[in-house]
N, C-alpha and C positions, 0 to 999 in steps of 0.2 A: 713122797713130795707133799709139800703143805697144800691145804685146800684152797684152790683158787676163789672157790665159789663164796668163801667166807673171810675176807681179809680182816686183820685184827685191827688195822688202821686204813682209812681211805679219805684221801685228801683231794679235795675238788676246787678249782679256780681261786686258789689262795694268792692274795695281793697284799703286799705290806709297802707302805710308804713311811719315809722319814721325814718329818717337817723340821727344815733348818732355816736359819737367817739368809741363807742364799737361795732358799727355794726348796722343793721337795726332791727328795731322793727316791726313785721307784726301785727298791731292793729287791722285791719278790714279785713277778709279773705273771700272774695266771698260772701258777704251777699246780699240777695234779698228779698225783701218783697213789699208789696202794703198797702195803706191806702185808705179806702173807704170814700166817701162823708159822713160827719156827723158821722163817726166812732170815739171812742175812743180806741187807741191801746196803751196797757200797754207794756212798755219794761222793763224786770228785769234781776237781775243778780248781782253777788258781784262787788265790786270796782276792775276795772281792766279788766271786762268782755268785754269792747268794746262798751258799751251803748253810752255814752256821744260822744266818738270819732266818732261813727257812724253817728250820728245826725248832729254833727257839719261838719263832711265832705260833707253833703247833701248841706250845703248852705255856703260853703266856710269859716267858721270860725276858721279853723285851719291855724297857722301861717307856711308858706311855703317858705323857709325851717323851721324847719326839716320835716314837714308834706308833703308827695307825695302822691296824688292819683294815683295810677298806673292803674285802670280799672274800668270799669262800666258805668251806666247811670243812672240819675236821673231826671225821666220825671215828671214835674208839669204840668199836662195839655198835651199840645203839646211841651213843652219847656224842653229841656235837660239842666240841671243846671250846668253840668260838661263841657258843650261845649260854653257856653256864655261868654262875656267878664266881667272882674271884674266890671266895672261899671252897666252892665246890672244886674250883680248878686246883687249888693248893693240895685237896685231898687227891685228886688225881695224880699230881706230880708226885706225891709222896707215897702212894700204893699202886698206881696202875702203870705209870710211866717213870723209869728211872733215867737220870741223866748223868754222865760221866765227863767233866771237864777237861780242858786241854792241860791246864797247869794245876796240879794237884796241891802245890804249895799255897796259891792264892785261893784255892776253893775250899780247903779246910780252914776251920778256925783256929788260929794258934793258941788262943786263950781256954780251949777246952780239950781235955784228953780225948783219945781216939775211942775209948770205950762210950764217953757221953755221946759223941757225935754219931755213933753206929745205933746206939740204943735210943735215942731221941725219936726218930721216925717210928721205930717199933712201938713204943709207949703211945706216941701221938695217933698213929694210923691204925695199929692193931691190938691197942688197949691191954698191952703187956704190962705186968708189974715190973718193978725195978729189978728184981731176980731174974725174972723170965727174960727181960731184955738182955741182960748182962750175958746170960747162958747163951741165946741166941748170938749174940754179938761175938762170943767166941767162936761158935759154930762158922760164923761167916767168914771170920779171919782164918780159920783153918781153910775153909773152902777156896779161898783166894791164896793160899799158900804162904801165909805168915807164920813162921816157926814159934813156938812158945806164946800161943795166942792169948791164953789166959793171963800171961804175966805181963803182956803189953797193953792191955787194956788201959792202964793208967798212964801210958807214955802219950808225949804230945807231938805233933806233927813234925817239929824240927827234929825230933830224935830218930826219924825214919828216913832212909835214902829215898831218891826220887822215885825208884821202882816200886819201892814198898809203900811210899804214899800213895801211888797210882792204884795199887792194890786195895788200899783202904778205901780209896774213892769208889772202887768197883764193889767192894762190900757194902758201901753205904746204899749205892745205887740198886743192889739186889735184895737189900735188906727186908723189904715187903713183899718179894716174889712178882715184880711187875710184869704185866703183859708185853710190854715194848721197853727195850734198853735203848737209849741214844747216846752213842759215843762220839764227841766232838773232839777229832784229833788227839786221842788221848795218850798217844805214843810218840807224837812230834818232838816233845822236850827230853827224850830219853836216849840213851845211847843205843847202838844197833842190838847189843846182846840183851840189854833190858827190855828194848822193844819187841825181841823175838820171843822172849818169856811171856809178856804180856798178851802177845798174839795167841800163842799156843794156850795160855789161860782161858782165853774169851772162847776159843773153839772147844775146849774141854767143857767149860760151864753151858756154852751153848747146847752141847749134848746131853748133859745131865739135866738141865733145867728146862729145855724146849722153848726158849722165849725167842720173840722176834727182836732182831737187832737192826739198827740204822748206824753205819759207821761212816762218819765224815772224815775225808782226808783229803790231801793233795798228792798222795802217793799211790800211784796205780801198782806198784809193787806190792804194797800191802793187800790191795784189793784183790789183786790176782791170788793171794794165798788164802784169803778167808771167805770172799763174798759168793752168793750165789747169783745175784743180780747186780747190775750197775747203773746208776744214774747219773749222767754228765750233765753240769751246770755251767752255763754262761750268760752272763748279763742279766741275772736273775730269773733265768728261765732253764727249763730242761731242754738240753738241745739233741739228747741221745739217750736211750736206754735199751738194755739187751740183757740176757743171761752172760755170765762173765766171760765163758769160753767164746761164746759167739762174739762178744764185743771186741776180744783181743784178736780173734781170727779174721774178723769182718768188720772192721770200724768204718762207718759211712759218713759221718760228720768231719769235715776239714779240721776242725777244733780237735776232735777226739783222736785222729791221725797224728795231729801234731803233737799232743800229749804222749801218745804212746812213743813217738819218736824221740822224747827227751828221756826215756828210761834205758839205763845201761843194760846192754845184751852179754850174757856169759857165753854164748855161742856165735856171736857175730863176727865180722873181720876185725882183726886187731886195729886196722887204720881207719874203721868207720868211727866217725865224729858223733856225739851227741847233738842234737840240733835244738834250737831256741826258737820261741815263737815270738817273732819281732811285735813290738808296740806293746801297749798297755790294755788291760780290761776296760770297758767303759763305764763311767759314772752315769747312771741312767737317771737324768734329769727329767723324764717324761716317760710315759709308758711307751714301749717300743712299737713304732710303726714300719720299722725296716729291720733287717737282719743285724743283731747286735754285733757279730763277728765280721761284718763285710771289710771293715777296714783293715783288718789284719788277714784276710782270707785271699789266697792265689787263685781261688775259683770263683770268686764274686762276679756277677754280671748285672744288667741293668734291673731285673726284677727284684734283687737282693736290696736295692736302693730304696724302694718304694713300698715293699710288701714284708711283713714280718711273718717268716714260715711257720706254718702250723705242723705239728708232729704227724708222721705219716707211716704206715707199717711197711717194713722191707720184706720183699718177698725174695728168699735167697734160693733159687732153682727150684721154686715150687715147693719148699720146705718153710713151715712155719715156726720160727724161733721166739715169737713175741719180741721182736726187735723194731723199734720205731725211731725216727730222727726227724728233726726240724730244719730242713736244709733244702733250698730249691734246687742247687745243683746236684745233691744226691738222689732227690726224688723225681727229678726231671723224666727219666725213661718211663718208668712205671709203678705206681703205687695207689693205693686206696687209703683216702682219709680215715683217720680213727680218731676216736676220743683220746684225750690225754691221760687215760687211766694206764 
């Protein structure tokens, strides 16, 4: 198991705001979490829940303005990514943290060949010569399963299929052997067959390279297949987190339970219908002072209207699963307050 005492990434109290003509949007609200070495952390939630904005905030990928990080710390080892210079942060993005975006066609530069786009970070961050970077680029393409890798260095993005372009993006993200790989819904635009191939590739690479991975998705089925731990987000906050098996077996937050009911079951009754979550995610025009999910929740009561719930540890029959939830209804019987880590 990964070493809990030494997380590779430790995020505390992150708050991100977008300044717009219509006022401020509080996109990330006091988010705290850790990522252990070698762990795959799944981050789930509907569109607009704050998943991508949170992860882009960590490594300075949001345009400023309109984005502004109001508070928090992002410790990558001993380095606080929110306090270093823009140039130092660029070096971190290239060498220590890799990022795979959702759409490889818009993420890859159409005017440069694949070989150049893989070699560029190797030359800039690792000081390789042109020949060394080209040789390493071939190794990376082979690693992610692209046939005839050496012959394809001169090809351009439009000459690859969607699945192969995503493999190229993974190769670029892995180029400098990062400590952390962040994947932002990298299989959403792919058909199910290619999606399965990419998921299998990620599992293989994780074993080979031993890196820590954050996988952002709205698909709980994907998370069930690859994650060690799951973090559920809503309204720019973490509303529940637990080891993957514990979360699926014992969901506590009404939002998590509703998400799980939207997944098709291969063993359920034939007449069982998939459920939908009525209503829309909130647009957070202010820092939350009440439960963000209350308007869509069947368990909401008076306290939910006036107090934003804090994450608290769930004790399941005296067993500790590292499971916590931010919900007045779920924590009403007995819990002890815990930090948001």
